[in-house]
N, C-alpha and C positions, 0 to 999 in steps of 0.2 A: 452565542458568538459563531459566526460564519467565516469562512477561511476561503480566499478567492486562490485559485491555483491554476495557472495556464486557462484563464477564462472559464473556469469551473468553480462552482460555489459549493463548498461542503459544509454539511450541518451534522449535529448528532443523529444517528440513527442510518447515515448513509453506508452504502457498501462499496469498497474501492478494491483495486488490485494493485499488488505491488512487486517486485522483485525481491525475493528472500533468499540470503545466501545461507547455506548449512554452516552453522558455526564450527564444525568439525572439519568440514571439507571445504575451504573457501573458494575453490574453483567450480563449485556447483550451485547454480542459482535455479529457483523455480518461480513461477508466478503464484501468489498467494493472495487469496481473498482476506480482507481485514474489514473492521467495523469502525467507523468514525464515532467518537464519544468524546464527552467532555473529561478533561482529564480529573481524574479523582483528587489529586493535590491540589489543584487549581482549576476549579470549574469554569473560570472565565476562558481557559484555553482549551483547544481541541488536540485530541490525541487519537491515534490509531490503536486499536486492540488488537494484538496478533499474538499467538501462542501464550496466551494469559500474560501478557507484557504491555504495558501502554508506552508508545513511542510518541513524543511531541511531533504533531502534525505541522510541517513548515513548507517554506516556498521552495526549500532546497531538496525536497522529497519528490522522487517520480511516482507520481501516484496516477491511475489510470481508473476511468469511470465505467468501463466495460472491459470483460475478458477479452473482446476482440482487440481491442485497442492495445492492451497489455501484449497480446501474443504478437502483433505487428511490431511492437517495440522490442519486445525480446528477440524476435528473428532478427530485425535491424542490428542490435547490439552484440547478439551471440550467434548469429547464423542458423540456429535450429530451433524447433518448436519447444517449448518447454513441456514438461510431465507435470500438469497441474497435480496439487494435493490438496483440493478443496475439503473443507471439513464441514 
């Protein structure tokens, strides 16, 4: 199954970029790389695999196809560049 999000089509195996808030410090956000995968509990649905956790991929998520696109959005929303922590 593919998911269309802002004129982009995501499929399993795609690498995307999202904003990730530190769960211990909510006012800190970073750009993080994530993988698009089939959800293990429902293979008909797509999920993002990030920090050993599956997050349902939906139209409500801000997902960026390139690091540059994510950095532009980050600067727009937060005013400064993110310190990426890609693994």
